[in-house]
N, C-alpha and C positions, 0 to 999 in steps of 0.2 A: 113260305111259312104257313103253317096250319092255323086257321082262324078258330079260336076256341068257341066264340059265339056261334059260328057256323056249325061246329060239332054239336054243341048243345041243342041248337035248333033242329039239327038233323037227327037227333036222338042217338048219337053215337057214344054219348057218355052216360049210359045207363048203368045202374048198379048191377053188380054181379056177385059171385061168391068172393069171400075174402081173398085178396091177393090175385084176383083175376086181372091179368095184364094183357094189353093189346098194343100192337104197333099202329101208329097213325100214319097213313100213307096217302100221297097224292097220285092218283091214277087217272089219266085222261081228264085232268082238270077237276076231279072230284076227290074229296077227302073221304077215305074209307078206313074202317077199323078192322084189323086182322089179328087173330090170335098170335101170340108171340111165345110159343113153347121153347124157342131157342134163346130167350132173353138171358137166362143164367149163364149159358155157355158163351154167348156173345160178350157178356160183361167179363167173364173169366179170360177170354181170348183178347179182349180189347178191340173187337172188330165186329161189324154187322155182317149178316149173311150177304155174300156178294150179289146174289140175285136181286136183293131188295135194297141194298145200301143207298142208292140214289133216290129212292122214293120215300124212305122213312123220315118223317119230320118230327117224331116224338113218340113217347110211350105213355099210355094212360093205364092206371091201375084202379080198379074198383075195390074199395076197402071199407072197413067199419069206421075208421078214423081218418080225418084229413091231415093229421100230423104225420110228417115224413118219418119213415122207419130208419134205423141206423145205417143200413146199406144202400139207401136210396141215392145217395150222392154218387154211387158208382155208375149210374146211368149217365150222369153228366161227365164225370172224370174219365171214364173208360170209353164211352160211346159218343160223347159230345152231343147228347140229345136232351131236350127238356123232358121232365117227368111231370105228368098231370095226375093228380089224385082226385078221384070222385068218391065222396063219402055221403051217400044219401042225398045226392043232388047238389051238395056243396062241392065246388071244384077249386083246387089249389094247383099252382104251378111252381115247381122247383126248377130254377133256371140259373145260368151263370152268365156274367158279363164282366169283362176285364179281370177274369180270374176270381171274382167274388160270387159266392152263392147268394141267392135271394129266393124268397118264397112270397108269392102273392096269391090272394084269393080272387078268383075270377067270378065265381058265383056263390052267393051266400056270404057268411062271415064267420070268423073264428069266435069261439066262446071265450070268456075270460080265463078259463082253465087251459085252453089250447094255446093262447098267445105265448106264455112262458115256455111251454113245451116246444113250440116251433123255434123260438129264439135259442133255447138250449141245443136243439138239433143243429141249427145253423152254426152256432159258435163251435160246437164239438166237431162237426164235419169240416168246417173251415180250418180249425186248428189241427185236425188230423191230417189235412192235406198240405200243411206247411212244406214248402219246397217242391210240391207237386201241384202246379197250377191247374185249375179247372179250365179246360178249353172252352172258348166261345164256339157257338155253332157256326160252321163255315157259311 
């Protein structure tokens, strides 16, 4: 499992352009960040690129807001990967356990305005997935 604190310390969770997403991979015992131009296609297909499938431990996206976007749940439901959102140095994790979605802040904190937006996202995404369980990471 990828250690988020190690990623932050290593500078792998730097801000980038809106929507800039990278795969988090373990290679030779080191966590590295690699561009993920294949992400949309992998979500549509429900499968990771075969060459990288065993090494990918998550996806990180640099954005303007830490609040998950409407389609972010697909990274969990289709690829069984956690999604980390970096917004100006604040880092949140969208995860699944026991078929339930959760969001936790790893670095920084949510503003009072962001809290209800995150709850609305979680409720909407969980309700939309009724009958389609969100898989846990193997």
